[in-house]
C-alpha positions as CSV (number, residue, x, y, z in Angstrom):
1,M,59.5,14.8,6.2
2,E,56.4,16.8,7.3
3,G,56.8,15.6,10.7
4,Y,60.5,16.6,10.9
5,G,59.5,20.0,9.3
6,V,57.0,20.7,11.7
7,Y,58.8,19.5,14.8
8,W,61.9,21.8,14.1
9,Y,59.6,24.8,13.1
10,L,57.8,24.6,16.5
11,L,61.1,24.3,18.4
12,E,62.4,27.4,16.6
13,S,59.1,29.2,17.1
14,I,59.3,28.5,20.8
15,A,62.9,29.2,21.0
16,R,62.4,32.7,19.3
17,N,60.7,34.0,22.1
18,V,62.7,32.8,25.1
19,E,64.4,35.4,27.0
20,K,65.3,36.3,30.6
21,H,61.9,37.7,31.0
22,N,60.0,35.1,29.2
23,L,60.8,31.6,30.6
24,T,57.5,30.0,29.8
25,F,58.8,27.9,26.8
26,E,55.2,28.5,25.4
27,L,54.3,28.1,21.7
28,E,52.4,31.3,20.7
29,E,51.3,30.2,17.4
30,D,48.2,27.8,16.8
31,A,47.9,25.1,14.2
32,E,46.3,27.4,11.5
33,L,49.3,29.8,11.9
34,V,51.7,27.1,11.6
35,S,49.9,25.8,8.6
36,S,50.1,29.2,6.8
37,Y,53.9,29.3,7.3
38,T,54.3,25.5,6.3
39,N,51.8,25.1,3.6
40,I,50.7,22.2,5.2
41,H,47.0,21.7,5.8
42,A,45.8,22.9,9.5
43,E,44.1,19.7,10.5
44,R,47.2,17.7,9.4
45,V,49.5,20.1,11.5
46,E,47.2,20.0,14.6
47,E,47.3,16.1,14.3
48,M,51.0,16.0,14.2
49,M,51.3,18.5,17.1
50,M,49.0,16.3,19.2
51,Y,50.9,13.3,18.2
52,M,54.3,15.0,19.3
53,C,52.7,15.7,22.7
54,K,51.6,12.3,23.3
55,L,55.2,11.2,22.5
56,G,56.3,13.7,24.9
57,L,58.2,15.9,22.7
58,F,56.1,19.0,23.8
59,E,53.4,19.4,26.8
60,N,49.8,20.3,26.2
61,A,48.1,21.8,29.2
62,D,44.6,23.2,28.4
63,G,45.8,23.8,24.7
64,R,48.9,25.5,25.8
65,I,51.8,24.0,23.9
66,T,55.1,24.1,25.7
67,C,58.6,22.6,25.6
68,L,60.1,22.5,28.9
69,K,62.8,20.2,28.0
70,M,64.5,23.3,26.4
71,A,65.3,24.5,30.1
72,T,66.9,21.1,30.9
73,R,69.0,21.0,27.8
74,A,70.6,24.4,28.3
75,D,73.2,24.0,31.2
76,E,74.6,26.6,33.4
77,Y,77.8,26.6,31.5
78,T,76.0,27.5,28.2
79,H,74.2,30.2,29.8
80,Q,77.6,31.8,30.9
81,I,79.4,31.8,27.6
82,I,76.3,32.5,25.2
83,R,74.8,35.7,25.1
84,K,71.9,37.3,23.1
85,S,73.0,38.9,19.8
86,P,71.3,40.2,16.8
87,D,72.6,37.0,14.8
88,T,71.4,34.5,17.2
89,L,68.1,33.3,19.1
90,P,67.7,34.6,22.5
91,I,69.4,32.4,25.1
92,L,68.4,31.9,28.7
93,S,70.2,34.1,31.4
94,L,71.6,33.3,34.7
95,E,69.9,36.3,36.2
96,C,66.7,34.1,36.7
97,P,68.1,30.9,38.3
98,D,64.9,30.4,40.6
99,K,62.7,30.2,37.6
100,L,65.0,28.0,35.7
101,R,65.0,25.6,38.6
102,G,61.2,25.7,38.8
103,I,61.0,24.9,35.2
104,R,63.4,22.1,35.5
105,R,61.4,20.5,38.4
106,E,58.2,20.9,36.5
107,E,59.6,19.2,33.4
108,K,61.0,16.4,35.7
109,R,57.6,15.8,37.5
110,R,55.8,15.7,34.0
111,E,58.5,13.3,32.7
112,E,58.3,11.0,35.8
113,N,54.4,11.0,35.7
114,R,54.5,10.0,32.0
115,I,57.0,7.1,32.5
116,D,55.3,5.7,35.8
117,K,51.8,5.9,34.6
118,P,50.9,2.4,33.5
119,P,49.6,2.1,29.8
120,M,45.8,2.3,29.4
121,S,44.3,-0.4,27.6
122,S,42.1,0.1,24.5
123,S,39.0,-1.4,26.3
124,T,39.5,1.2,29.1
125,K,40.0,4.0,26.7
126,T,36.6,3.2,25.0
127,T,34.8,2.7,28.5
128,R,36.2,5.9,29.9
129,V,35.7,8.1,26.8
130,P,32.5,7.0,24.7
131,V,33.8,8.9,21.6
132,K,31.2,7.4,19.2
133,E,28.3,8.0,21.6
134,I,29.2,11.6,21.9
135,I,29.4,11.9,18.1
136,G,26.1,10.2,17.6
137,L,24.6,12.8,20.3
138,Y,26.1,15.6,18.2
139,H,24.4,14.2,15.0
140,E,21.0,13.8,17.1
141,I,20.7,17.1,18.7
142,L,22.6,19.3,15.9
143,P,21.6,17.7,12.5
144,N,22.0,21.1,10.7
145,L,25.6,21.3,11.7
146,P,28.2,19.6,9.6
147,S,28.3,15.9,10.1
148,V,31.1,14.1,11.2
149,Q,32.5,11.9,8.1
150,K,35.7,10.8,9.8
151,V,36.9,10.6,13.3
152,T,40.4,11.9,12.9
153,K,43.1,11.9,15.9
154,A,42.7,15.7,16.4
155,R,39.1,15.4,16.6
156,E,39.1,12.5,18.8
157,G,41.7,14.1,21.1
158,N,39.4,17.2,21.4
159,I,36.7,15.0,22.7
160,R,38.9,13.1,25.2
161,Q,40.2,16.4,26.4
162,R,36.7,17.9,27.1
163,W,35.6,14.6,28.7
164,R,38.6,14.7,31.1
165,E,38.4,18.4,32.0
166,D,34.8,19.4,31.5
167,L,32.0,17.3,30.3
168,Q,32.4,14.0,32.1
169,T,29.0,12.5,31.6
170,I,26.8,11.8,28.5
171,D,24.1,14.1,30.1
172,Q,26.6,17.1,30.4
173,W,27.4,16.5,26.7
174,R,23.7,16.4,26.0
175,N,23.1,19.7,27.7
176,Y,26.2,21.2,26.0
177,F,24.9,20.3,22.5
178,V,21.4,21.6,23.4
179,Y,22.9,24.8,24.6
180,I,24.7,25.2,21.3
181,S,21.5,24.7,19.3
182,K,20.2,27.8,21.0
183,S,22.8,29.9,19.3
184,Q,21.8,31.6,16.1
185,F,25.3,32.5,15.3
186,L,26.8,28.7,15.9
187,T,23.8,27.3,14.0
188,G,24.5,29.5,10.8
189,K,21.5,31.6,11.2
190,V,23.4,35.0,11.2
191,A,24.1,36.6,7.9
192,S,27.6,37.6,7.2
193,R,28.4,41.2,6.9
194,D,30.7,40.8,3.8
195,G,28.2,38.7,2.0
196,R,30.1,35.6,2.5
197,P,28.1,32.4,3.7
198,P,27.2,32.6,7.4
199,F,29.5,30.9,10.0
200,I,28.4,27.5,11.0
201,A,30.1,25.4,13.9
202,N,31.2,21.8,13.6
203,L,32.1,19.2,16.4
204,E,35.8,19.7,16.0
205,W,35.3,23.5,16.5
206,V,33.0,23.4,19.4
207,T,35.2,20.9,21.3
208,K,38.5,22.9,21.0
209,T,39.5,24.3,24.5
210,A,39.4,28.1,23.5
211,N,36.0,27.7,21.6
212,Y,34.6,25.6,24.5
213,T,35.4,28.4,27.0
214,K,33.9,31.1,24.6
215,I,30.7,29.2,24.2
216,L,30.3,28.4,27.9
217,E,30.7,32.1,28.6
218,G,27.9,33.0,26.2
219,N,29.9,34.9,23.7
220,Y,27.9,33.5,20.9
221,H,24.4,33.6,22.3
222,G,22.4,36.6,21.9
223,V,24.5,37.6,18.8
């Protein structure tokens, strides 16, 4: 029931922002915001969202969750007879046919690639992304940061994404963790202004797309 609830909530959230000037079909809310509205733990929400992307219900590109299938499900006849009103969700308009065709082509391409791609064996996955070795390296270089007690699908997914897109060797992961160790803020050595315990990063936090980019750009060094 949690899965169905989150799934329909995500669809409604995406549809709510669709209009003729916004045809990205992108989810603007993150797992923590969805969690606050659904009263489901943020980690659980993120795990379900990643699994839904894996099933092809949504697309995940660099942390951007989209549902391009919405464009293909709304045919031109529907566009002609339905108009935006205060009591209904915004509906696509025929005033943007080129954008709509582009979205449909992109969705079709993603679908074809997903179907035609041969399944990856478990042995190939292990060889390609050494998750356990990366976690061990994290514990070795950053012993003062919270240790990983459980490898959840969300955490493993973040590591795999960073491996595919950014850190594709163990040496690169080592350099990344060493760079984090030099940040006073990320390692919990900067006192909070409101008297709360200082912020301290963990493996899941430093492997998320948005946070990785900020760390790489030096936002948390010299604080």
